[in-house]
C-alpha positions in Angstrom: 16.9 10.7 21.2 16.1 7.7 18.8 14.0 8.0 15.4 10.2 6.1 16.2 9.1 4.2 13.0 7.2 1.1 13.7 5.3 2.2 17.8 2.5 4.4 15.8 -0.6 2.1 16.0 0.7 -0.5 17.4 -1.4 -2.8 20.5 -1.7 -5.8 21.3 -4.7 -8.0 21.2 -6.1 -10.9 23.2 -3.3 -13.0 22.9 -0.7 -10.2 23.9 1.0 -10.6 20.2 1.8 -7.3 17.8 -0.9 -6.2 16.1 -0.3 -3.3 13.5 -2.3 -0.4 12.1 -1.5 -0.6 7.7 -0.6 3.4 8.2 2.9 4.5 9.7 4.3 7.4 11.4 7.3 8.6 11.8 8.6 10.6 14.8 12.1 11.3 16.7 11.6 10.8 19.8 13.3 12.7 22.8 13.6 10.3 26.2 15.3 12.8 28.4 12.4 15.8 28.1 9.7 12.8 27.3 8.8 14.1 24.0 7.7 12.9 20.6 8.0 14.9 17.3 6.5 13.8 13.6 8.4 14.4 11.0 6.7 12.2 8.7 3.0 9.8 7.9 3.0 7.4 5.4 -0.5 5.5 4.3 -0.7 2.0 3.1 1.1 2.3 -0.3 4.2 3.6 1.5 6.7 2.7 4.1 10.0 3.6 5.6 12.0 0.5 6.6 15.0 2.0 8.5 16.5 5.0 9.8 19.9 6.1 10.5 21.3 9.3 12.3 23.8 10.5 9.7 24.5 13.2 12.5 23.6 15.0 15.5 20.7 17.0 13.2 20.3 14.7 9.8 18.2 11.7 10.0 18.3 9.3 6.7 15.2 7.4 6.5 15.7 4.6 3.4 11.5 3.3 2.8 9.6 2.3 -0.3 6.6 3.3 -2.1 4.6 0.3 -3.4 2.0 1.9 -5.3 1.3 1.4 -8.6 5.0 -0.4 -8.8 7.0 -0.4 -5.7 9.9 1.9 -5.7 12.6 2.9 -3.4 13.2 6.4 -2.0 16.0 8.0 0.6 14.7 11.0 2.5 17.7 13.2 4.5 16.0 15.5 6.7 17.8 18.4 8.4 16.2 19.5 11.8 18.8 22.9 12.3 18.0 23.6 9.1 14.4 22.1 9.3 14.2 21.0 5.8 13.6 17.5 3.9 15.4 16.0 0.4 13.5 13.0 -1.1 15.3 11.1 -3.2 13.1 8.6 -5.9 13.5 7.6 -9.8 12.4 10.1 -12.4 10.5 6.6 -13.7 9.2 5.2 -10.7 6.0 6.7 -11.5 5.8 8.5 -8.1 7.0 11.3 -6.8 6.8 13.3 -3.8 3.6 16.1 -3.6 3.1 17.5 -7.4 6.5 16.0 -9.0 5.0 12.7 -11.0 7.4 11.1 -13.4 6.2 8.8 -15.3 7.9 6.2 -18.6 11.3 7.3 -18.4 13.5 4.2 -18.9 16.6 5.5 -18.1 16.8 5.4 -14.3 17.5 8.9 -13.3 17.2 10.4 -9.4 14.9 12.9 -8.8 15.6 15.0 -6.0 13.0 17.7 -4.2 13.2 19.3 -2.0 10.8 21.1 0.7 11.0 23.6 4.0 8.8 22.1 7.3 6.5 24.6 8.4 7.9 26.9 10.5 
């Protein structure tokens, strides 16, 4: 299995050069069983830049949201327990879902947890 952060919206132009959509889907691809499972999606203001397996059931996503300012985040996806925990700076003017945190001077981390639909 591997984490696919690049193939969504990828195509070849008339000169066989790769072109990409601005949106990004994050998928787990199981080559053996020929399946692909979506674990995330970003529009034009966010992007996962790297992903790695922490262990057999945990994926770490590293990325940034670029609205209104660039702000890094780390998301830990626990496939076994079907949960996700995201870390970003509280004063990044960006939060996950309804958690929007603005204007703090101190660079505190905000951790937001959610459970996948079962």
